PDB file of N, CA, C and O in Angstrom, chain B, residues numbered from 101:
ATOM      1  N   MET B 101       0.836  -1.181   0.000  1.00  0.00           N
ATOM      2  CA  MET B 101       0.000   0.000   0.000  1.00  0.00           C
ATOM      3  C   MET B 101       0.871   1.230   0.000  1.00  0.00           C
ATOM      4  O   MET B 101       1.915   1.262   0.652  1.00  0.00           O
ATOM      5  N   PHE B 102       0.451   2.231  -0.722  1.00  0.00           N
ATOM      6  CA  PHE B 102       1.131   3.518  -0.725  1.00  0.00           C
ATOM      7  C   PHE B 102       0.473   4.422   0.302  1.00  0.00           C
ATOM      8  O   PHE B 102      -0.752   4.490   0.403  1.00  0.00           O
ATOM      9  N   GLY B 103       1.286   5.092   1.039  1.00  0.00           N
ATOM     10  CA  GLY B 103       0.814   6.106   1.968  1.00  0.00           C
ATOM     11  C   GLY B 103       1.855   7.205   2.012  1.00  0.00           C
ATOM     12  O   GLY B 103       3.048   6.937   1.870  1.00  0.00           O
ATOM     13  N   SER B 104       1.430   8.405   2.201  1.00  0.00           N
ATOM     14  CA  SER B 104       2.395   9.496   2.259  1.00  0.00           C
ATOM     15  C   SER B 104       2.456  10.052   3.676  1.00  0.00           C
ATOM     16  O   SER B 104       1.659   9.694   4.543  1.00  0.00           O
ATOM     17  N   ASP B 105       3.399  10.913   3.877  1.00  0.00           N
ATOM     18  CA  ASP B 105       3.489  11.602   5.158  1.00  0.00           C
ATOM     19  C   ASP B 105       2.984  13.047   5.003  1.00  0.00           C
ATOM     20  O   ASP B 105       3.429  13.956   5.703  1.00  0.00           O
ATOM     21  N   TRP B 106       2.050  13.227   4.074  1.00  0.00           N
ATOM     22  CA  TRP B 106       1.472  14.545   3.847  1.00  0.00           C
ATOM     23  C   TRP B 106       0.838  15.019   5.136  1.00  0.00           C
ATOM     24  O   TRP B 106       0.159  14.219   5.779  1.00  0.00           O
ATOM     25  N   PRO B 107       1.003  16.226   5.552  1.00  0.00           N
ATOM     26  CA  PRO B 107       1.639  17.377   4.896  1.00  0.00           C
ATOM     27  C   PRO B 107       3.127  17.518   5.168  1.00  0.00           C
ATOM     28  O   PRO B 107       3.737  18.471   4.684  1.00  0.00           O
ATOM     29  N   VAL B 108       3.738  16.608   5.925  1.00  0.00           N
ATOM     30  CA  VAL B 108       5.166  16.725   6.211  1.00  0.00           C
ATOM     31  C   VAL B 108       5.992  16.677   4.930  1.00  0.00           C
ATOM     32  O   VAL B 108       7.022  17.346   4.834  1.00  0.00           O
ATOM     33  N   CYS B 109       5.554  15.897   3.949  1.00  0.00           N
ATOM     34  CA  CYS B 109       6.298  15.795   2.693  1.00  0.00           C
ATOM     35  C   CYS B 109       6.432  17.147   1.996  1.00  0.00           C
ATOM     36  O   CYS B 109       7.325  17.335   1.170  1.00  0.00           O
ATOM     37  N   LEU B 110       5.544  18.092   2.328  1.00  0.00           N
ATOM     38  CA  LEU B 110       5.604  19.414   1.705  1.00  0.00           C
ATOM     39  C   LEU B 110       6.881  20.164   2.060  1.00  0.00           C
ATOM     40  O   LEU B 110       7.214  21.151   1.404  1.00  0.00           O
ATOM     41  N   LEU B 111       7.597  19.719   3.078  1.00  0.00           N
ATOM     42  CA  LEU B 111       8.871  20.342   3.420  1.00  0.00           C
ATOM     43  C   LEU B 111       9.915  20.083   2.340  1.00  0.00           C
ATOM     44  O   LEU B 111      10.841  20.876   2.172  1.00  0.00           O
ATOM     45  N   ALA B 112       9.775  18.987   1.611  1.00  0.00           N
ATOM     46  CA  ALA B 112      10.752  18.617   0.593  1.00  0.00           C
ATOM     47  C   ALA B 112      10.224  18.721  -0.831  1.00  0.00           C
ATOM     48  O   ALA B 112      10.994  18.955  -1.762  1.00  0.00           O
ATOM     49  N   ALA B 113       8.919  18.549  -1.009  1.00  0.00           N
ATOM     50  CA  ALA B 113       8.328  18.544  -2.354  1.00  0.00           C
ATOM     51  C   ALA B 113       6.825  18.734  -2.231  1.00  0.00           C
ATOM     52  O   ALA B 113       6.248  18.565  -1.156  1.00  0.00           O
ATOM     53  N   SER B 114       6.204  19.086  -3.344  1.00  0.00           N
ATOM     54  CA  SER B 114       4.743  19.195  -3.352  1.00  0.00           C
ATOM     55  C   SER B 114       4.145  17.794  -3.283  1.00  0.00           C
ATOM     56  O   SER B 114       4.839  16.805  -3.516  1.00  0.00           O
ATOM     57  N   TYR B 115       2.865  17.713  -2.966  1.00  0.00           N
ATOM     58  CA  TYR B 115       2.203  16.403  -2.915  1.00  0.00           C
ATOM     59  C   TYR B 115       2.281  15.740  -4.292  1.00  0.00           C
ATOM     60  O   TYR B 115       2.548  14.542  -4.394  1.00  0.00           O
ATOM     61  N   ALA B 116       2.046  16.525  -5.352  1.00  0.00           N
ATOM     62  CA  ALA B 116       2.114  15.979  -6.712  1.00  0.00           C
ATOM     63  C   ALA B 116       3.504  15.433  -7.013  1.00  0.00           C
ATOM     64  O   ALA B 116       3.632  14.372  -7.623  1.00  0.00           O
ATOM     65  N   GLU B 117       4.542  16.146  -6.593  1.00  0.00           N
ATOM     66  CA  GLU B 117       5.907  15.664  -6.805  1.00  0.00           C
ATOM     67  C   GLU B 117       6.168  14.382  -6.026  1.00  0.00           C
ATOM     68  O   GLU B 117       6.823  13.469  -6.528  1.00  0.00           O
ATOM     69  N   SER B 118       5.661  14.313  -4.811  1.00  0.00           N
ATOM     70  CA  SER B 118       5.816  13.101  -4.006  1.00  0.00           C
ATOM     71  C   SER B 118       5.143  11.912  -4.683  1.00  0.00           C
ATOM     72  O   SER B 118       5.702  10.816  -4.720  1.00  0.00           O
ATOM     73  N   CYS B 119       3.958  12.126  -5.213  1.00  0.00           N
ATOM     74  CA  CYS B 119       3.241  11.054  -5.920  1.00  0.00           C
ATOM     75  C   CYS B 119       3.984  10.653  -7.192  1.00  0.00           C
ATOM     76  O   CYS B 119       4.012   9.476  -7.552  1.00  0.00           O
ATOM     77  N   GLU B 120       4.582  11.627  -7.871  1.00  0.00           N
ATOM     78  CA  GLU B 120       5.339  11.334  -9.089  1.00  0.00           C
ATOM     79  C   GLU B 120       6.550  10.456  -8.778  1.00  0.00           C
ATOM     80  O   GLU B 120       6.901   9.580  -9.568  1.00  0.00           O
ATOM     81  N   ILE B 121       7.179  10.683  -7.648  1.00  0.00           N
ATOM     82  CA  ILE B 121       8.312   9.846  -7.237  1.00  0.00           C
ATOM     83  C   ILE B 121       7.856   8.400  -7.111  1.00  0.00           C
ATOM     84  O   ILE B 121       8.535   7.487  -7.581  1.00  0.00           O
ATOM     85  N   ILE B 122       6.709   8.193  -6.478  1.00  0.00           N
ATOM     86  CA  ILE B 122       6.172   6.839  -6.310  1.00  0.00           C
ATOM     87  C   ILE B 122       5.815   6.230  -7.665  1.00  0.00           C
ATOM     88  O   ILE B 122       6.111   5.065  -7.929  1.00  0.00           O
ATOM     89  N   THR B 123       5.178   7.027  -8.516  1.00  0.00           N
ATOM     90  CA  THR B 123       4.810   6.546  -9.852  1.00  0.00           C
ATOM     91  C   THR B 123       6.047   6.107 -10.619  1.00  0.00           C
ATOM     92  O   THR B 123       6.056   5.045 -11.242  1.00  0.00           O
ATOM     93  N   HIS B 124       7.088   6.927 -10.571  1.00  0.00           N
ATOM     94  CA  HIS B 124       8.327   6.587 -11.272  1.00  0.00           C
ATOM     95  C   HIS B 124       8.970   5.333 -10.672  1.00  0.00           C
ATOM     96  O   HIS B 124       9.406   4.443 -11.402  1.00  0.00           O
ATOM     97  N   TYR B 125       9.024   5.271  -9.351  1.00  0.00           N
ATOM     98  CA  TYR B 125       9.665   4.139  -8.670  1.00  0.00           C
ATOM     99  C   TYR B 125       9.013   2.808  -9.047  1.00  0.00           C
ATOM    100  O   TYR B 125       9.710   1.819  -9.272  1.00  0.00           O
ATOM    101  N   PHE B 126       7.687   2.777  -9.116  1.00  0.00           N
ATOM    102  CA  PHE B 126       6.970   1.540  -9.391  1.00  0.00           C
ATOM    103  C   PHE B 126       6.640   1.353 -10.873  1.00  0.00           C
ATOM    104  O   PHE B 126       5.886   0.442 -11.216  1.00  0.00           O
ATOM    105  N   SER B 127       7.179   2.183 -11.748  1.00  0.00           N
ATOM    106  CA  SER B 127       6.851   2.105 -13.173  1.00  0.00           C
ATOM    107  C   SER B 127       7.248   0.773 -13.805  1.00  0.00           C
ATOM    108  O   SER B 127       6.659   0.376 -14.810  1.00  0.00           O
ATOM    109  N   GLY B 128       8.216   0.088 -13.249  1.00  0.00           N
ATOM    110  CA  GLY B 128       8.636  -1.203 -13.787  1.00  0.00           C
ATOM    111  C   GLY B 128       7.790  -2.371 -13.315  1.00  0.00           C
ATOM    112  O   GLY B 128       7.959  -3.494 -13.790  1.00  0.00           O
ATOM    113  N   PHE B 129       6.882  -2.115 -12.382  1.00  0.00           N
ATOM    114  CA  PHE B 129       5.994  -3.159 -11.882  1.00  0.00           C
ATOM    115  C   PHE B 129       4.834  -3.357 -12.868  1.00  0.00           C
ATOM    116  O   PHE B 129       4.531  -2.469 -13.665  1.00  0.00           O
ATOM    117  N   SER B 130       4.205  -4.500 -12.805  1.00  0.00           N
ATOM    118  CA  SER B 130       3.053  -4.753 -13.672  1.00  0.00           C
ATOM    119  C   SER B 130       1.918  -3.773 -13.328  1.00  0.00           C
ATOM    120  O   SER B 130       1.866  -3.239 -12.220  1.00  0.00           O
ATOM    121  N   LYS B 131       1.021  -3.548 -14.280  1.00  0.00           N
ATOM    122  CA  LYS B 131      -0.135  -2.661 -14.059  1.00  0.00           C
ATOM    123  C   LYS B 131      -0.940  -3.159 -12.863  1.00  0.00           C
ATOM    124  O   LYS B 131      -1.391  -2.364 -12.039  1.00  0.00           O
ATOM    125  N   LYS B 132      -1.119  -4.471 -12.770  1.00  0.00           N
ATOM    126  CA  LYS B 132      -1.882  -5.059 -11.664  1.00  0.00           C
ATOM    127  C   LYS B 132      -1.230  -4.731 -10.319  1.00  0.00           C
ATOM    128  O   LYS B 132      -1.917  -4.348  -9.373  1.00  0.00           O
ATOM    129  N   ASP B 133       0.082  -4.879 -10.234  1.00  0.00           N
ATOM    130  CA  ASP B 133       0.779  -4.579  -8.991  1.00  0.00           C
ATOM    131  C   ASP B 133       0.752  -3.083  -8.675  1.00  0.00           C
ATOM    132  O   ASP B 133       0.623  -2.700  -7.512  1.00  0.00           O
ATOM    133  N   GLN B 134       0.872  -2.242  -9.692  1.00  0.00           N
ATOM    134  CA  GLN B 134       0.776  -0.798  -9.478  1.00  0.00           C
ATOM    135  C   GLN B 134      -0.607  -0.430  -8.931  1.00  0.00           C
ATOM    136  O   GLN B 134      -0.720   0.392  -8.022  1.00  0.00           O
ATOM    137  N   ASP B 135      -1.645  -1.036  -9.481  1.00  0.00           N
ATOM    138  CA  ASP B 135      -3.002  -0.778  -8.996  1.00  0.00           C
ATOM    139  C   ASP B 135      -3.161  -1.211  -7.539  1.00  0.00           C
ATOM    140  O   ASP B 135      -3.824  -0.536  -6.752  1.00  0.00           O
ATOM    141  N   LYS B 136      -2.551  -2.338  -7.188  1.00  0.00           N
ATOM    142  CA  LYS B 136      -2.611  -2.805  -5.801  1.00  0.00           C
ATOM    143  C   LYS B 136      -1.947  -1.797  -4.870  1.00  0.00           C
ATOM    144  O   LYS B 136      -2.488  -1.463  -3.817  1.00  0.00           O
ATOM    145  N   ILE B 137      -0.779  -1.321  -5.263  1.00  0.00           N
ATOM    146  CA  ILE B 137      -0.043  -0.356  -4.445  1.00  0.00           C
ATOM    147  C   ILE B 137      -0.831   0.942  -4.295  1.00  0.00           C
ATOM    148  O   ILE B 137      -0.848   1.534  -3.216  1.00  0.00           O
ATOM    149  N   ARG B 138      -1.483   1.388  -5.366  1.00  0.00           N
ATOM    150  CA  ARG B 138      -2.188   2.668  -5.352  1.00  0.00           C
ATOM    151  C   ARG B 138      -3.583   2.613  -4.742  1.00  0.00           C
ATOM    152  O   ARG B 138      -4.194   3.661  -4.533  1.00  0.00           O
ATOM    153  N   GLY B 139      -4.103   1.430  -4.451  1.00  0.00           N
ATOM    154  CA  GLY B 139      -5.429   1.451  -3.863  1.00  0.00           C
ATOM    155  C   GLY B 139      -6.128   0.132  -3.665  1.00  0.00           C
ATOM    156  O   GLY B 139      -6.862  -0.040  -2.692  1.00  0.00           O
ATOM    157  N   THR B 140      -5.916  -0.802  -4.567  1.00  0.00           N
ATOM    158  CA  THR B 140      -6.648  -2.069  -4.469  1.00  0.00           C
ATOM    159  C   THR B 140      -6.397  -2.762  -3.137  1.00  0.00           C
ATOM    160  O   THR B 140      -7.334  -3.268  -2.519  1.00  0.00           O
ATOM    161  N   ASN B 141      -5.146  -2.793  -2.685  1.00  0.00           N
ATOM    162  CA  ASN B 141      -4.843  -3.443  -1.402  1.00  0.00           C
ATOM    163  C   ASN B 141      -5.563  -2.747  -0.251  1.00  0.00           C
ATOM    164  O   ASN B 141      -6.086  -3.415   0.641  1.00  0.00           O
ATOM    165  N   ALA B 142      -5.597  -1.424  -0.260  1.00  0.00           N
ATOM    166  CA  ALA B 142      -6.273  -0.677   0.805  1.00  0.00           C
ATOM    167  C   ALA B 142      -7.773  -0.952   0.797  1.00  0.00           C
ATOM    168  O   ALA B 142      -8.381  -1.114   1.855  1.00  0.00           O
ATOM    169  N   VAL B 143      -8.369  -1.004  -0.386  1.00  0.00           N
ATOM    170  CA  VAL B 143      -9.804  -1.284  -0.496  1.00  0.00           C
ATOM    171  C   VAL B 143     -10.115  -2.644   0.112  1.00  0.00           C
ATOM    172  O   VAL B 143     -11.084  -2.798   0.856  1.00  0.00           O
ATOM    173  N   GLU B 144      -9.286  -3.625  -0.213  1.00  0.00           N
ATOM    174  CA  GLU B 144      -9.515  -4.964   0.329  1.00  0.00           C
ATOM    175  C   GLU B 144      -9.215  -5.032   1.830  1.00  0.00           C
ATOM    176  O   GLU B 144     -10.005  -5.595   2.587  1.00  0.00           O
ATOM    177  N   PHE B 145      -8.094  -4.471   2.268  1.00  0.00           N
ATOM    178  CA  PHE B 145      -7.694  -4.547   3.668  1.00  0.00           C
ATOM    179  C   PHE B 145      -8.691  -3.854   4.590  1.00  0.00           C
ATOM    180  O   PHE B 145      -9.051  -4.381   5.643  1.00  0.00           O
ATOM    181  N   TYR B 146      -9.135  -2.660   4.180  1.00  0.00           N
ATOM    182  CA  TYR B 146     -10.067  -1.885   5.012  1.00  0.00           C
ATOM    183  C   TYR B 146     -11.521  -2.152   4.694  1.00  0.00           C
ATOM    184  O   TYR B 146     -12.409  -1.493   5.234  1.00  0.00           O
ATOM    185  N   ASP B 147     -11.776  -3.130   3.805  1.00  0.00           N
ATOM    186  CA  ASP B 147     -13.135  -3.513   3.413  1.00  0.00           C
ATOM    187  C   ASP B 147     -13.943  -2.293   2.973  1.00  0.00           C
ATOM    188  O   ASP B 147     -15.015  -2.013   3.509  1.00  0.00           O
ATOM    189  N   LEU B 148     -13.408  -1.576   1.989  1.00  0.00           N
ATOM    190  CA  LEU B 148     -14.025  -0.340   1.507  1.00  0.00           C
ATOM    191  C   LEU B 148     -14.939  -0.563   0.305  1.00  0.00           C
ATOM    192  O   LEU B 148     -15.407   0.400  -0.302  1.00  0.00           O
ATOM    193  N   LYS B 149     -15.191  -1.799  -0.036  1.00  0.00           N
ATOM    194  CA  LYS B 149     -16.045  -2.099  -1.174  1.00  0.00           C
ATOM    195  C   LYS B 149     -17.468  -1.692  -0.870  1.00  0.00           C
ATOM    196  O   LYS B 149     -17.916  -1.742   0.276  1.00  0.00           O
ATOM    197  N   ASP B 150     -18.180  -1.285  -1.921  1.00  0.00           N
ATOM    198  CA  ASP B 150     -19.602  -0.923  -1.758  1.00  0.00           C
ATOM    199  C   ASP B 150     -20.443  -2.146  -1.542  1.00  0.00           C
ATOM    200  O   ASP B 150     -21.660  -2.039  -1.386  1.00  0.00           O
TER     201      ASP B 150
END
């Protein structure tokens, strides 16, 4: 799961820049794994399904 330390991350970069770092870092992962990191795992773990 991806989580940020926002708003603390604003000391070093904007939120968008912080997210871009994560996007770049995981760009070599499969689309399925990227989706899991960006939200699917959180939806399942926290039972956020409708």
